[in-house]
SEDREN-296579 format. One record per residue (C-alpha): residue in three letters; x, y, z. Coordinates in steps of 0.5 Angstrom, whole numbers, padded with zeros to 4 digits, always signed. Example, Ala and Ser with C-alpha at 12.3 -4.5 7.8 and 13.67 -1.06 7.14 Angstrom:
<recs>
ALA+0025-0009+0016;SER+0027-0002+0014;
</recs>
This chain:
<recs>
UNK-0088-0087+0069;UNK-0095-0089+0066;UNK-0098-0083+0069;UNK-0092-0078+0068;UNK-0094-0073+0062;UNK-0091-0074+0055;UNK-0089-0068+0051;UNK-0090-0068+0043;UNK-0087-0063+0038;UNK-0094-0060+0036;UNK-0099-0059+0041;UNK-0101-0061+0048;UNK-0098-0066+0053;UNK-0101-0073+0054;UNK-0103-0073+0061;UNK-0101-0080+0062;UNK-0099-0086+0057;UNK-0105-0089+0056;UNK-0109-0088+0049;UNK-0115-0090+0047;UNK-0115-0094+0040;UNK-0119-0092+0035;UNK-0124-0097+0035;UNK-0130-0099+0029;UNK-0137-0099+0032;UNK-0142-0097+0027;UNK-0145-0093+0032;UNK-0146-0086+0028;UNK-0151-0084+0023;UNK-0151-0086+0016;UNK-0149-0080+0013;UNK-0142-0080+0018;UNK-0145-0075+0023;UNK-0143-0076+0030;UNK-0149-0080+0034;UNK-0151-0079+0041;UNK-0148-0086+0042;UNK-0141-0085+0039;UNK-0141-0078+0043;UNK-0143-0082+0050;UNK-0138-0088+0048;UNK-0132-0083+0047;UNK-0133-0078+0053;UNK-0133-0084+0058;UNK-0126-0086+0056;UNK-0124-0079+0056;UNK-0127-0078+0063;UNK-0124-0085+0065;UNK-0117-0082+0064;UNK-0115-0084+0057;UNK-0109-0079+0056;UNK-0111-0079+0048;UNK-0118-0080+0046;UNK-0118-0082+0039;UNK-0124-0083+0034;UNK-0126-0089+0030;UNK-0123-0089+0023;UNK-0127-0083+0020;UNK-0127-0083+0012;UNK-0125-0077+0009;UNK-0129-0078+0002;UNK-0136-0081+0002;UNK-0134-0087-0003;UNK-0128-0088+0002;UNK-0133-0091+0007;UNK-0132-0098+0010;UNK-0137-0100+0015;UNK-0144-0098+0016;UNK-0145-0093+0021;UNK-0138-0090+0020;UNK-0136-0083+0023;UNK-0134-0078+0017;UNK-0130-0072+0017;UNK-0131-0069+0010;UNK-0138-0066+0009;UNK-0140-0059+0013;UNK-0146-0063+0016;UNK-0141-0067+0020;UNK-0138-0060+0023;UNK-0143-0059+0029;UNK-0142-0066+0032;UNK-0134-0066+0031;UNK-0134-0060+0034;UNK-0138-0062+0040;UNK-0134-0068+0041;UNK-0127-0064+0040;UNK-0130-0059+0046;UNK-0132-0065+0050;UNK-0125-0069+0050;UNK-0121-0063+0051;UNK-0125-0061+0057;UNK-0124-0067+0060;UNK-0116-0066+0060;UNK-0115-0071+0054;UNK-0111-0070+0047;UNK-0117-0070+0042;UNK-0115-0074+0035;UNK-0119-0076+0029;UNK-0117-0082+0025;UNK-0117-0081+0018;UNK-0119-0087+0013;UNK-0120-0089+0006;UNK-0122-0096+0006;UNK-0120-0097-0002;UNK-0121-0104-0004;UNK-0125-0105+0003;UNK-0131-0100+0001;UNK-0137-0104-0001;UNK-0141-0102-0007;UNK-0147-0103-0002;UNK-0145-0097+0002;UNK-0142-0093-0003;UNK-0146-0094-0009;UNK-0140-0095-0013;UNK-0134-0100-0015;UNK-0129-0099-0010;UNK-0122-0096-0012;UNK-0115-0098-0010;UNK-0107-0097-0012;UNK-0109-0103-0017;UNK-0115-0107-0019;UNK-0117-0113-0015;UNK-0121-0118-0018;UNK-0125-0121-0012;UNK-0127-0114-0010;UNK-0128-0112-0017;UNK-0124-0106-0015;UNK-0121-0101-0020;UNK-0114-0098-0020;UNK-0114-0091-0019;UNK-0113-0086-0024;UNK-0107-0081-0023;UNK-0113-0076-0022;UNK-0117-0080-0017;UNK-0110-0081-0013;UNK-0109-0074-0013;UNK-0117-0073-0011;UNK-0116-0077-0005;UNK-0110-0074-0003;UNK-0113-0067-0002;UNK-0119-0071+0001;UNK-0114-0073+0007;UNK-0111-0066+0007;UNK-0118-0063+0008;UNK-0120-0068+0013;UNK-0114-0066+0017;UNK-0116-0058+0016;UNK-0123-0060+0018;UNK-0121-0064+0024;UNK-0117-0058+0026;UNK-0122-0052+0025;UNK-0127-0057+0029;UNK-0122-0056+0035;UNK-0119-0063+0035;UNK-0111-0063+0037;UNK-0109-0067+0032;UNK-0111-0073+0027;UNK-0108-0080+0026;UNK-0107-0083+0019;UNK-0110-0090+0018;UNK-0104-0093+0014;UNK-0105-0100+0017;UNK-0110-0106+0017;UNK-0110-0107+0009;UNK-0114-0100+0008;UNK-0112-0095+0003;UNK-0106-0093+0005;UNK-0103-0099+0007;UNK-0106-0102+0000;UNK-0101-0097-0003;UNK-0095-0099+0001;UNK-0096-0106+0000;UNK-0093-0110-0006;UNK-0098-0115-0006;UNK-0104-0110-0007;UNK-0100-0104-0011;UNK-0097-0107-0017;UNK-0097-0101-0021;UNK-0091-0099-0026;UNK-0092-0092-0025;UNK-0089-0087-0020;UNK-0094-0089-0015;UNK-0091-0097-0015;UNK-0085-0101-0016;UNK-0080-0099-0010;UNK-0082-0098-0003;UNK-0080-0090-0004;UNK-0085-0090-0010;UNK-0091-0094-0006;UNK-0090-0089+0000;UNK-0091-0083-0004;UNK-0099-0083-0003;UNK-0097-0083+0005;UNK-0092-0078+0004;UNK-0096-0073+0000;UNK-0101-0073+0005;UNK-0097-0072+0011;UNK-0093-0066+0007;UNK-0100-0063+0005;UNK-0103-0063+0012;UNK-0096-0060+0015;UNK-0097-0055+0010;UNK-0104-0053+0011;UNK-0105-0054+0019;UNK-0102-0050+0024;UNK-0096-0050+0028;UNK-0099-0054+0034;UNK-0103-0059+0030;UNK-0101-0066+0032;UNK-0100-0071+0026;UNK-0099-0079+0027;UNK-0099-0085+0023;UNK-0102-0092+0024;UNK-0098-0097+0021;UNK-0098-0105+0022;UNK-0092-0109+0020;UNK-0092-0117+0018;UNK-0099-0117+0017;UNK-0103-0114+0011;UNK-0098-0115+0006;UNK-0093-0110+0009;UNK-0086-0114+0010;UNK-0083-0113+0017;UNK-0076-0111+0013;UNK-0080-0105+0009;UNK-0084-0103+0015;UNK-0078-0102+0019;UNK-0075-0098+0013;UNK-0081-0094+0012;UNK-0081-0093+0020;UNK-0074-0090+0019;UNK-0076-0086+0013;UNK-0081-0082+0017;UNK-0077-0081+0023;UNK-0072-0078+0019;UNK-0077-0073+0015;UNK-0079-0071+0022;UNK-0086-0069+0021;UNK-0090-0073+0025;UNK-0091-0073+0032;UNK-0092-0080+0033;UNK-0092-0087+0030;UNK-0097-0092+0032;UNK-0095-0099+0031;UNK-0101-0104+0031;UNK-0097-0110+0033;UNK-0103-0115+0034;UNK-0099-0118+0040;UNK-0094-0113+0042;UNK-0090-0119+0046;UNK-0090-0124+0040;UNK-0083-0125+0036;UNK-0083-0123+0028;UNK-0086-0129+0024;UNK-0081-0133+0020;UNK-0075-0130+0023;UNK-0069-0132+0027;UNK-0069-0125+0031;UNK-0072-0127+0038;UNK-0074-0120+0040;UNK-0081-0118+0040;UNK-0084-0114+0035;UNK-0084-0108+0041;UNK-0077-0109+0042;UNK-0075-0108+0035;UNK-0079-0102+0034;UNK-0077-0099+0041;UNK-0070-0100+0040;UNK-0070-0096+0033;UNK-0067-0089+0034;UNK-0073-0084+0033;UNK-0071-0077+0036;UNK-0077-0073+0038;UNK-0082-0078+0034;UNK-0086-0082+0040;UNK-0088-0089+0039;UNK-0094-0092+0041;UNK-0096-0099+0041;UNK-0102-0103+0040;UNK-0103-0111+0041;UNK-0106-0115+0047;UNK-0104-0110+0052;UNK-0109-0112+0058;UNK-0106-0111+0064;UNK-0103-0105+0068;UNK-0097-0110+0068;UNK-0097-0110+0060;UNK-0097-0102+0060;UNK-0091-0102+0064;UNK-0087-0107+0060;UNK-0089-0104+0054;UNK-0085-0097+0057;UNK-0080-0101+0059;UNK-0078-0104+0052;UNK-0078-0098+0049;UNK-0085-0095+0047;UNK-0087-0088+0050;UNK-0095-0090+0050;UNK-0099-0096+0050;UNK-0105-0096+0046;UNK-0111-0100+0049;UNK-0118-0103+0045;UNK-0121-0109+0049;UNK-0119-0107+0056;UNK-0122-0100+0054;UNK-0128-0103+0052;UNK-0129-0107+0058;UNK-0127-0101+0063;UNK-0128-0094+0060;UNK-0124-0092+0066;UNK-0118-0097+0066;UNK-0113-0091+0067;UNK-0116-0089+0073;UNK-0117-0096+0076;UNK-0110-0097+0074;UNK-0107-0091+0078;UNK-0111-0093+0084;UNK-0109-0100+0084;UNK-0103-0102+0080;UNK-0105-0110+0080;UNK-0111-0108+0076;UNK-0113-0113+0071;UNK-0120-0113+0066;UNK-0126-0117+0067;UNK-0125-0124+0064;UNK-0128-0126+0058;UNK-0134-0127+0056;UNK-0137-0121+0059;UNK-0145-0120+0059;UNK-0148-0115+0054;UNK-0151-0112+0061;UNK-0144-0110+0063;UNK-0142-0107+0056;UNK-0148-0103+0056;UNK-0146-0100+0063;UNK-0139-0099+0060;UNK-0142-0094+0055;UNK-0143-0099+0049;UNK-0150-0098+0045;UNK-0154-0104+0043;UNK-0151-0103+0036;UNK-0144-0103+0039;UNK-0145-0109+0043;UNK-0148-0113+0037;UNK-0142-0111+0033;UNK-0137-0114+0039;UNK-0141-0120+0038;UNK-0137-0121+0032;UNK-0131-0122+0036;UNK-0131-0129+0038;UNK-0131-0130+0046;UNK-0132-0123+0048;UNK-0140-0123+0049;UNK-0143-0128+0053;UNK-0149-0132+0049;
</recs>
């Protein structure tokens, strides 16, 4: 099953059930222009068999940047690199996608030159609450980012609504304490995301794919609300897939008597034609198969894809294949297409790179 194609409501089929996770790596240029190193890293994964190859989180407005060396999708100067990347991924036979992002609270002033802004103010980061005008400006930036991705030749985009970034900051009752139409009830807190989705669907073509990444439990979104939001998105029937970033797909929910894993909980929910992808400690071929057995349509790999650019091809030839044990050497990561900058970034992951 993991090597059977997967259809979507819009755009091309995935040739298999492997998706490359959108991975921060700080390899691109300071102005958001794609670097040769970033192109090389992503092309190795597309050619290595990942059926959907997604970029790192790409900020949709200059002050939405959260990391140094982050890819951008907001300026004409970035089009040449984005177009080159789309052509390469498409030629390799993979579905191509840009993950669209705004960091909100997590946009350091040292990077952007201005105080961060979010749904509500935040004393620790000195973030300011967005005005109605700024909210609409950022919604428009996400929509324009999708239009740019389509114009550059990508098959689709994913909205980063997980991991405590701006969309998640609007969704979470912990970070969204507004009392106007953008805060309060889950329906109100969801309007930021819903208006972005509506705008993208209205202003992109009928074959353009749209997905959303969500994270339940963590980052201030309670599991019950994550389930409710998931069900609402399914009912609205505008998405091709929902990418659930579960941290560990096989863990049971925290503080709950439910003995099912998070994967089983979401995998059992009716979803009509909307596909479900899951991410979180999917390391081996057996893990991928287990995800599909428990209800997911495709598996999203990060660490295993870093360790082996051709994990899907290796899995096809060897059903018992498992990734290299950690830690690995910097030399190994270099052969897998990571630049020195990316390798240094991976040193922030405890136990990943050998000292």
